[in-house]
ROLO-475450 format. One record per residue (C-alpha): z, x, y; residue in three letters; residue number from 1. Coordinates in Angstrom, 2 decimals, always signed. Layout:
REM ROLO-475450
[atom [Z; X; Y]; ALA; NUM]
...
//
This chain:
REM ROLO-475450
[atom [-101.46; -235.13; +53.50]; MET; 1]
[atom [-99.32; -232.10; +53.21]; MET; 2]
[atom [-97.61; -233.48; +50.24]; ASN; 3]
[atom [-100.58; -235.20; +48.90]; ALA; 4]
[atom [-102.35; -234.04; +45.78]; HIS; 5]
[atom [-106.10; -232.21; +46.75]; ILE; 6]
[atom [-109.05; -232.07; +45.47]; LEU; 7]
[atom [-111.49; -228.64; +47.02]; VAL; 8]
[atom [-114.89; -228.65; +45.76]; THR; 9]
[atom [-116.14; -224.59; +46.05]; GLY; 10]
[atom [-112.88; -223.47; +46.22]; ALA; 11]
[atom [-113.81; -220.02; +45.25]; LEU; 12]
[atom [-115.73; -219.20; +48.51]; GLY; 13]
[atom [-113.91; -217.68; +51.31]; CYS; 14]
[atom [-113.67; -221.02; +53.35]; ILE; 15]
[atom [-112.29; -222.31; +50.03]; GLY; 16]
[atom [-110.04; -218.98; +49.46]; ALA; 17]
[atom [-108.61; -219.48; +52.84]; TRP; 18]
[atom [-108.21; -223.50; +53.18]; THR; 19]
[atom [-106.49; -223.81; +49.13]; VAL; 20]
[atom [-104.09; -220.36; +50.86]; HIS; 21]
[atom [-103.02; -222.67; +53.56]; LEU; 22]
[atom [-102.24; -225.87; +51.51]; LEU; 23]
[atom [-100.75; -224.13; +49.25]; ALA; 24]
[atom [-98.71; -222.43; +51.61]; ALA; 25]
[atom [-97.64; -225.83; +53.60]; ALA; 26]
[atom [-96.51; -226.58; +49.88]; GLY; 27]
[atom [-99.24; -229.10; +48.93]; ALA; 28]
[atom [-100.49; -229.05; +45.37]; LYS; 29]
[atom [-104.29; -228.30; +45.00]; VAL; 30]
[atom [-107.00; -228.83; +42.21]; THR; 31]
[atom [-109.99; -226.27; +42.74]; VAL; 32]
[atom [-113.11; -227.00; +41.47]; PHE; 33]
[atom [-115.42; -224.66; +40.69]; ASP; 34]
[atom [-118.41; -223.03; +38.24]; LEU; 35]
[atom [-115.43; -220.31; +37.32]; SER; 36]
[atom [-111.57; -219.65; +37.79]; ASN; 37]
[atom [-112.51; -216.14; +39.06]; ARG; 38]
[atom [-110.05; -216.05; +42.31]; ALA; 39]
[atom [-111.04; -212.79; +43.31]; HIS; 40]
[atom [-111.11; -214.16; +46.91]; ARG; 41]
[atom [-108.15; -215.38; +47.20]; MET; 42]
[atom [-106.68; -212.45; +45.76]; GLN; 43]
[atom [-107.75; -210.65; +49.18]; LEU; 44]
[atom [-105.11; -213.35; +50.92]; ILE; 45]
[atom [-102.29; -214.89; +48.29]; MET; 46]
[atom [-100.20; -213.65; +46.04]; ASP; 47]
[atom [-100.43; -214.47; +42.00]; ALA; 48]
[atom [-97.57; -216.29; +42.15]; ASP; 49]
[atom [-98.83; -218.76; +44.34]; VAL; 50]
[atom [-102.39; -218.92; +43.12]; ILE; 51]
[atom [-100.46; -219.68; +39.52]; ALA; 52]
[atom [-99.60; -222.52; +40.89]; ARG; 53]
[atom [-102.87; -223.31; +41.95]; VAL; 54]
[atom [-104.80; -226.07; +39.34]; GLN; 55]
[atom [-108.69; -224.70; +38.30]; PHE; 56]
[atom [-110.71; -226.90; +36.61]; ILE; 57]
[atom [-114.34; -225.04; +35.66]; GLU; 58]
[atom [-117.45; -227.85; +36.49]; GLY; 59]
[atom [-121.26; -227.68; +38.11]; ASP; 60]
[atom [-121.52; -229.68; +41.41]; ILE; 61]
[atom [-124.28; -230.65; +39.67]; THR; 62]
[atom [-123.05; -232.57; +36.98]; ASP; 63]
[atom [-122.06; -235.97; +38.02]; PRO; 64]
[atom [-119.63; -236.63; +35.16]; HIS; 65]
[atom [-118.13; -233.40; +35.45]; ALA; 66]
[atom [-117.50; -234.23; +39.41]; VAL; 67]
[atom [-116.10; -237.33; +38.36]; GLU; 68]
[atom [-114.45; -236.09; +35.38]; ASP; 69]
[atom [-112.42; -233.39; +37.83]; ALA; 70]
[atom [-111.35; -235.67; +40.39]; LEU; 71]
[atom [-109.80; -238.33; +37.75]; THR; 72]
[atom [-108.10; -235.42; +35.88]; ALA; 73]
[atom [-106.47; -233.68; +38.68]; SER; 74]
[atom [-104.98; -237.35; +40.04]; GLY; 75]
[atom [-105.82; -236.18; +43.79]; ALA; 76]
[atom [-105.87; -238.10; +46.95]; ALA; 77]
[atom [-107.57; -236.41; +48.95]; ALA; 78]
[atom [-111.12; -234.48; +49.04]; ILE; 79]
[atom [-112.08; -231.02; +51.09]; ILE; 80]
[atom [-115.73; -230.31; +49.62]; HIS; 81]
[atom [-117.00; -227.06; +50.40]; LEU; 82]
[atom [-119.27; -225.94; +47.30]; ALA; 83]
[atom [-122.88; -224.94; +48.39]; ALA; 84]
[atom [-125.07; -222.25; +48.59]; LEU; 85]
[atom [-125.63; -220.16; +51.68]; GLN; 86]
[atom [-129.19; -219.74; +54.05]; ILE; 87]
[atom [-130.31; -216.66; +51.24]; PRO; 88]
[atom [-129.74; -218.30; +47.60]; ALA; 89]
[atom [-131.17; -221.58; +49.16]; CYS; 90]
[atom [-134.45; -219.72; +50.00]; ARG; 91]
[atom [-134.39; -217.59; +46.89]; ALA; 92]
[atom [-134.06; -220.31; +44.67]; ASN; 93]
[atom [-134.45; -223.60; +46.93]; PRO; 94]
[atom [-134.81; -226.21; +43.84]; THR; 95]
[atom [-131.32; -224.74; +43.21]; LEU; 96]
[atom [-130.00; -225.10; +46.84]; GLY; 97]
[atom [-131.32; -228.88; +47.20]; ALA; 98]
[atom [-129.79; -229.78; +44.12]; GLN; 99]
[atom [-126.09; -227.52; +45.14]; VAL; 100]
[atom [-125.48; -228.36; +48.50]; ASN; 101]
[atom [-127.46; -231.65; +48.30]; VAL; 102]
[atom [-127.03; -233.63; +44.53]; VAL; 103]
[atom [-123.33; -231.78; +44.79]; GLY; 104]
[atom [-122.64; -234.12; +47.95]; THR; 105]
[atom [-123.92; -236.74; +46.87]; VAL; 106]
[atom [-122.06; -236.51; +43.47]; ASN; 107]
[atom [-118.68; -236.10; +45.13]; VAL; 108]
[atom [-119.91; -238.85; +47.46]; PHE; 109]
[atom [-120.34; -240.83; +44.69]; GLU; 110]
[atom [-117.43; -239.60; +42.58]; ALA; 111]
[atom [-115.28; -240.49; +45.60]; ALA; 112]
[atom [-116.10; -244.08; +45.96]; ARG; 113]
[atom [-115.61; -244.73; +41.94]; LYS; 114]
[atom [-112.44; -243.54; +42.49]; ALA; 115]
[atom [-111.70; -245.53; +45.12]; GLY; 116]
[atom [-111.23; -242.76; +48.33]; HIS; 117]
[atom [-111.49; -244.21; +51.05]; ARG; 118]
[atom [-112.50; -240.60; +53.15]; ARG; 119]
[atom [-112.92; -236.83; +52.63]; LEU; 120]
[atom [-113.59; -233.99; +54.47]; VAL; 121]
[atom [-116.67; -231.69; +53.93]; TYR; 122]
[atom [-118.40; -228.27; +55.77]; ALA; 123]
[atom [-121.45; -228.62; +57.29]; SER; 124]
[atom [-123.11; -225.45; +59.53]; SER; 125]
[atom [-124.51; -224.79; +63.13]; ALA; 126]
[atom [-127.78; -224.02; +61.10]; ALA; 127]
[atom [-128.26; -227.73; +61.06]; VAL; 128]
[atom [-129.27; -226.88; +65.27]; TYR; 129]
[atom [-132.95; -225.15; +66.03]; GLY; 130]
[atom [-133.55; -221.83; +68.04]; PRO; 131]
[atom [-131.64; -221.02; +71.56]; ALA; 132]
[atom [-135.00; -221.85; +73.26]; GLU; 133]
[atom [-134.49; -225.52; +72.28]; GLU; 134]
[atom [-131.50; -226.60; +74.36]; TYR; 135]
[atom [-130.11; -226.47; +77.77]; PRO; 136]
[atom [-127.94; -223.81; +78.84]; PRO; 137]
[atom [-124.52; -223.54; +77.68]; GLY; 138]
[atom [-122.28; -224.89; +75.13]; PRO; 139]
[atom [-123.47; -227.10; +72.38]; LEU; 140]
[atom [-122.58; -230.56; +72.40]; ALA; 141]
[atom [-122.31; -232.22; +69.10]; ASP; 142]
[atom [-125.10; -234.59; +69.35]; ASP; 143]
[atom [-127.70; -231.88; +70.03]; ALA; 144]
[atom [-131.22; -232.66; +68.32]; PRO; 145]
[atom [-130.97; -231.25; +65.21]; LEU; 146]
[atom [-133.59; -229.11; +64.59]; LEU; 147]
[atom [-132.66; -226.92; +61.28]; PRO; 148]
[atom [-135.17; -223.91; +60.61]; ARG; 149]
[atom [-133.79; -223.39; +57.52]; SER; 150]
[atom [-133.83; -224.90; +53.80]; LEU; 151]
[atom [-129.81; -224.32; +53.99]; TYR; 152]
[atom [-129.60; -226.31; +57.63]; GLY; 153]
[atom [-131.81; -228.84; +56.02]; VAL; 154]
[atom [-129.95; -229.59; +53.21]; PHE; 155]
[atom [-126.78; -229.05; +55.64]; LYS; 156]
[atom [-128.59; -232.23; +57.50]; GLN; 157]
[atom [-128.55; -234.27; +54.96]; ALA; 158]
[atom [-125.36; -234.03; +53.98]; ASP; 159]
[atom [-124.40; -235.53; +57.38]; GLU; 160]
[atom [-126.93; -238.24; +56.30]; GLY; 161]
[atom [-125.14; -239.05; +52.97]; ILE; 162]
[atom [-122.27; -238.73; +54.76]; ALA; 163]
[atom [-122.82; -241.81; +57.23]; LYS; 164]
[atom [-124.62; -243.80; +54.32]; VAL; 165]
[atom [-121.34; -244.02; +52.39]; TYR; 166]
[atom [-120.26; -245.17; +55.52]; TRP; 167]
[atom [-122.05; -247.88; +56.14]; HIS; 168]
[atom [-122.58; -249.16; +52.60]; ASP; 169]
[atom [-119.36; -247.95; +51.21]; HIS; 170]
[atom [-116.54; -248.11; +53.87]; GLY; 171]
[atom [-116.17; -244.57; +53.03]; ILE; 172]
[atom [-114.47; -242.02; +55.94]; SER; 173]
[atom [-115.71; -238.61; +56.61]; SER; 174]
[atom [-115.37; -235.33; +58.83]; ILE; 175]
[atom [-117.96; -232.88; +59.00]; GLY; 176]
[atom [-117.03; -229.27; +60.44]; LEU; 177]
[atom [-119.81; -227.03; +61.78]; ARG; 178]
[atom [-118.69; -223.57; +61.95]; PRO; 179]
[atom [-121.31; -220.52; +62.75]; TYR; 180]
[atom [-120.64; -216.86; +62.24]; VAL; 181]
[atom [-117.49; -216.66; +59.95]; ILE; 182]
[atom [-115.74; -213.82; +59.26]; TYR; 183]
[atom [-112.58; -212.43; +57.90]; GLY; 184]
[atom [-111.15; -211.21; +53.98]; PRO; 185]
[atom [-113.76; -213.38; +51.77]; GLY; 186]
[atom [-116.42; -213.42; +53.60]; ARG; 187]
[atom [-118.94; -210.65; +51.45]; ASP; 188]
[atom [-122.29; -213.72; +51.04]; GLN; 189]
[atom [-124.17; -215.18; +53.48]; GLY; 190]
[atom [-126.81; -214.29; +56.18]; LEU; 191]
[atom [-123.62; -214.34; +58.31]; THR; 192]
[atom [-121.54; -212.32; +56.72]; SER; 193]
[atom [-122.72; -208.20; +58.20]; SER; 194]
[atom [-120.12; -208.14; +60.57]; PRO; 195]
[atom [-117.21; -208.36; +58.00]; THR; 196]
[atom [-118.45; -206.60; +55.56]; LYS; 197]
[atom [-119.12; -203.63; +58.31]; ALA; 198]
[atom [-114.80; -204.32; +58.59]; MET; 199]
[atom [-114.90; -203.49; +55.00]; LEU; 200]
[atom [-116.47; -200.51; +55.74]; ALA; 201]
[atom [-114.82; -199.16; +58.40]; ALA; 202]
[atom [-111.44; -199.70; +56.49]; ALA; 203]
[atom [-113.18; -197.60; +53.45]; ALA; 204]
[atom [-114.25; -195.06; +56.19]; GLY; 205]
[atom [-117.64; -195.82; +55.39]; GLU; 206]
[atom [-120.70; -196.05; +57.92]; PRO; 207]
[atom [-122.79; -199.79; +57.91]; TYR; 208]
[atom [-125.41; -200.98; +59.39]; HIS; 209]
[atom [-125.05; -204.73; +60.79]; ILE; 210]
[atom [-127.96; -207.13; +59.88]; ALA; 211]
[atom [-127.92; -208.57; +63.83]; TYR; 212]
[atom [-127.14; -208.42; +66.89]; GLY; 213]
[atom [-127.08; -210.80; +70.21]; GLY; 214]
[atom [-123.96; -213.00; +71.26]; ARG; 215]
[atom [-123.61; -215.36; +68.88]; CYS; 216]
[atom [-119.89; -217.90; +68.42]; ASN; 217]
[atom [-118.00; -215.97; +65.29]; MET; 218]
[atom [-114.79; -218.05; +63.83]; GLN; 219]
[atom [-111.79; -216.25; +61.76]; TYR; 220]
[atom [-112.07; -217.92; +58.41]; ALA; 221]
[atom [-108.52; -219.13; +58.72]; GLY; 222]
[atom [-109.27; -220.97; +61.90]; ASP; 223]
[atom [-112.20; -223.12; +60.18]; VAL; 224]
[atom [-109.88; -223.55; +57.15]; ALA; 225]
[atom [-106.73; -225.08; +59.34]; HIS; 226]
[atom [-109.95; -227.29; +60.83]; SER; 227]
[atom [-110.62; -228.79; +57.90]; LEU; 228]
[atom [-106.79; -229.33; +56.61]; ILE; 229]
[atom [-106.32; -230.72; +59.95]; ALA; 230]
[atom [-109.21; -233.19; +59.46]; ALA; 231]
[atom [-107.32; -234.40; +56.33]; LEU; 232]
[atom [-105.01; -236.06; +58.23]; ASP; 233]
[atom [-105.67; -237.25; +61.44]; VAL; 234]
[atom [-107.10; -241.19; +61.70]; PRO; 235]
[atom [-110.41; -241.42; +61.76]; PHE; 236]
[atom [-112.85; -244.35; +60.71]; MET; 237]
[atom [-116.80; -243.55; +60.37]; GLY; 238]
[atom [-118.60; -240.42; +59.74]; ALA; 239]
[atom [-119.00; -238.00; +62.46]; GLN; 240]
[atom [-119.81; -234.28; +62.44]; ALA; 241]
[atom [-118.68; -232.09; +64.88]; PHE; 242]
[atom [-119.16; -228.36; +66.29]; ASN; 243]
[atom [-116.54; -225.63; +66.09]; LEU; 244]
[atom [-115.79; -223.59; +69.00]; ARG; 245]
[atom [-114.87; -220.02; +68.50]; GLY; 246]
[atom [-115.37; -216.57; +69.84]; ASN; 247]
[atom [-118.70; -216.03; +72.09]; ALA; 248]
[atom [-119.56; -212.59; +71.70]; VAL; 249]
[atom [-121.89; -209.83; +71.74]; GLY; 250]
[atom [-121.97; -207.47; +68.60]; MET; 251]
[atom [-121.04; -204.66; +70.83]; ALA; 252]
[atom [-118.07; -206.31; +71.08]; GLU; 253]
[atom [-117.43; -207.03; +67.52]; VAL; 254]
[atom [-117.92; -203.41; +67.19]; VAL; 255]
[atom [-115.79; -202.17; +69.65]; ALA; 256]
[atom [-112.80; -204.54; +68.07]; ALA; 257]
[atom [-113.60; -202.57; +64.77]; ILE; 258]
[atom [-113.62; -199.76; +66.09]; GLU; 259]
[atom [-110.45; -200.34; +67.77]; ARG; 260]
[atom [-108.68; -201.46; +64.63]; ALA; 261]
[atom [-110.15; -198.60; +62.98]; ALA; 262]
[atom [-110.45; -195.56; +64.97]; PRO; 263]
[atom [-112.39; -193.17; +62.73]; GLU; 264]
[atom [-115.12; -195.63; +62.72]; SER; 265]
[atom [-115.97; -194.46; +66.19]; ALA; 266]
[atom [-119.82; -194.61; +66.02]; GLY; 267]
[atom [-120.47; -195.02; +61.99]; GLN; 268]
[atom [-120.77; -198.98; +62.67]; ILE; 269]
[atom [-124.34; -199.92; +64.38]; THR; 270]
[atom [-126.47; -203.14; +64.86]; PHE; 271]
[atom [-129.96; -204.88; +64.85]; GLU; 272]
[atom [-131.19; -205.55; +68.86]; ALA; 273]
[atom [-132.47; -209.02; +67.34]; GLN; 274]
[atom [-130.20; -212.11; +67.44]; SER; 275]
[atom [-129.52; -214.87; +65.18]; LEU; 276]
[atom [-131.59; -216.90; +67.59]; GLY; 277]
[atom [-129.21; -219.90; +67.54]; TYR; 278]
[atom [-127.54; -221.34; +70.70]; PRO; 279]
[atom [-124.43; -218.52; +71.00]; GLU; 280]
[atom [-121.62; -220.59; +72.07]; ALA; 281]
[atom [-120.76; -224.54; +70.77]; MET; 282]
[atom [-118.87; -226.92; +72.66]; ASP; 283]
[atom [-115.85; -227.59; +70.74]; GLY; 284]
[atom [-114.10; -230.86; +72.96]; SER; 285]
[atom [-114.97; -233.55; +70.66]; ALA; 286]
[atom [-112.92; -232.34; +67.64]; VAL; 287]
[atom [-110.31; -231.01; +70.15]; ARG; 288]
[atom [-110.24; -234.64; +71.05]; THR; 289]
[atom [-109.96; -236.06; +67.27]; LEU; 290]
[atom [-108.03; -233.06; +66.03]; LEU; 291]
[atom [-105.37; -231.70; +68.63]; GLY; 292]
[atom [-105.75; -227.89; +69.40]; GLU; 293]
[atom [-107.51; -225.88; +67.11]; LEU; 294]
[atom [-106.28; -222.38; +66.76]; PRO; 295]
[atom [-109.13; -219.78; +67.82]; ILE; 296]
[atom [-108.06; -216.41; +66.71]; THR; 297]
[atom [-108.94; -213.75; +69.28]; PRO; 298]
[atom [-111.56; -211.44; +68.34]; LEU; 299]
[atom [-109.54; -208.63; +68.49]; ALA; 300]
[atom [-106.81; -209.73; +66.51]; GLU; 301]
[atom [-108.88; -211.59; +63.92]; GLY; 302]
[atom [-111.01; -208.17; +63.19]; VAL; 303]
[atom [-107.39; -205.90; +62.99]; ALA; 304]
[atom [-106.11; -208.58; +60.61]; GLU; 305]
[atom [-109.17; -208.63; +58.41]; THR; 306]
[atom [-109.09; -204.43; +58.15]; ILE; 307]
[atom [-105.90; -204.35; +57.13]; ALA; 308]
[atom [-105.92; -207.09; +54.82]; VAL; 309]
[atom [-109.58; -204.91; +53.34]; PHE; 310]
[atom [-107.19; -201.31; +53.21]; ARG; 311]
[atom [-104.46; -203.28; +51.45]; ARG; 312]
[atom [-106.91; -204.23; +49.00]; ALA; 313]
[atom [-109.07; -201.00; +48.60]; LEU; 314]
[atom [-105.45; -199.55; +47.76]; ALA; 315]
[atom [-104.87; -201.93; +44.98]; LYS; 316]
[atom [-107.97; -201.34; +43.47]; GLY; 317]
[atom [-109.19; -205.26; +44.40]; LEU; 318]
[atom [-112.14; -204.86; +46.09]; ILE; 319]
[atom [-115.12; -201.85; +46.07]; VAL; 320]
[atom [-117.01; -201.07; +49.72]; PRO; 321]
//
């Protein structure tokens, strides 16, 4: 697939920026379909000359004709579908959240069907699961009951169902991946973005209070992007969503990693006692069997790299704390 032309929807978000970065670095031709061409997250991790090689098509994922036209115009041979609104946006505007996250996914599958594509890769979420007390102890299996407690989680569950219907009705294979707490450069939106915002504050020498605590499954953004790309290239028939394993860590460990990378921030980063409430660890054995060994960046390394990127971006005026 690295020699193919790949369309990435929602590529101006954090995971999208990392996905485009890794694809472009591998020499793939990439087309971005998003509401704008504002590539500020890509600028954190990509050189300007590399971004200039990326094709940008502006359009609305809720418009089926715009999606079909973008796929046709790009000539892409593969699709990674990432366009979505996150938990706070879905809570604030449920109708728009459903239009983007559910109707938008139907539009992508329908465009793929009309263009003769036989498979695609998309991002689901650990938000399809319910509170930790609803599950047995230990890492959560892929086939654990889906018990979402947010509209975002309900919409992602619907996306997984849409993928299954397009497999059964039209033979379009798909792989969905369920990340949990994604962190790293570019992660500036969503309920679980707080640890990354703390890393930016540390890089800027400012205090920050993380909005939650407890233990959770944290995944470096580049690792998630790598997994999505790997899913493009594996022989697979069917429609299945997989959990992604990361580092199951406590928020105190995250703060300690921040303080090691930015010693001047010691005592300046705090966090709430209340946890997110989801199961803290995911069983990634099934996706590892399918895709092979996937990168899991150690927390200390990922935090240090994130803070280093933020320091460079702050010095260049690319971001403000």
